[in-house]
C-alpha positions in Angstrom: -9.5 -4.2 -15.4 -6.1 -2.9 -14.5 -5.1 -2.1 -11.0 -2.7 0.4 -9.3 -0.8 0.4 -6.1 -1.1 3.5 -3.9 0.8 4.5 -0.7 0.1 7.2 1.8 2.0 8.4 4.9 0.1 8.7 8.1 1.3 11.1 10.8 0.0 12.9 13.8 -1.5 15.6 11.5 -3.5 13.1 9.6 -3.1 11.3 6.3 -1.2 12.8 3.4 -2.3 12.7 -0.2 -1.7 9.2 -1.7 1.1 8.6 -4.2 0.9 6.1 -7.0 3.7 3.5 -7.0 2.6 1.3 -9.9 -0.1 1.2 -12.6 -1.5 -1.1 -15.3 -1.1 -4.3 -13.1 -3.1 -7.0 -14.9 -4.9 -8.6 -12.0 -6.1 -7.9 -8.5 -4.2 -10.9 -7.2 -0.9 -9.8 -8.8 -1.3 -6.3 -7.4 -2.2 -7.7 -3.9 0.9 -9.9 -4.0 3.1 -6.9 -4.8 1.5 -4.9 -1.9 2.1 -7.9 0.4 5.8 -8.1 -0.5 6.4 -4.4 -0.5 5.0 -3.9 3.0 6.6 -7.2 4.2 10.0 -5.8 3.2 9.8 -3.6 6.4 10.4 -5.2 9.8 7.2 -3.5 11.2 4.3 -4.3 9.0 0.8 -5.8 9.1 -2.6 -6.2 7.5 -5.5 -3.9 7.9 -9.0 -3.5 6.6 -10.2 -3.1 3.8 -8.8 -6.1 2.0 -5.5 -5.7 0.0 -4.5 -2.9 2.4 -1.3 -3.2 4.5 0.6 -0.9 6.8 4.4 -0.6 7.4 6.6 1.6 9.5 9.8 3.0 7.9 12.3 5.6 9.1 9.9 8.1 7.6 7.0 7.0 9.7 3.8 5.0 9.3 2.4 4.3 5.8 -0.6 2.6 4.3 -0.2 0.7 1.0 -3.2 -0.7 -1.0 -4.5 -1.9 -4.3 -7.0 0.3 -6.2 -8.7 -0.2 -9.6 -7.6 2.3 -12.2 
């Protein structure tokens, strides 16, 4: 089953609609590694629940990034 990577900005008005960053990733582990590295490229980042979901803060605000089956 292929996986996708999604990202969504969170602000004081609530969560915005998710955007797709990548599709057709072969495995859950590969997609999770990409999510980990993408979020980790920002100084402020961390893990959250559910699994394979991370958060990061950029100049544009707070974001969630996660793995999702296609």
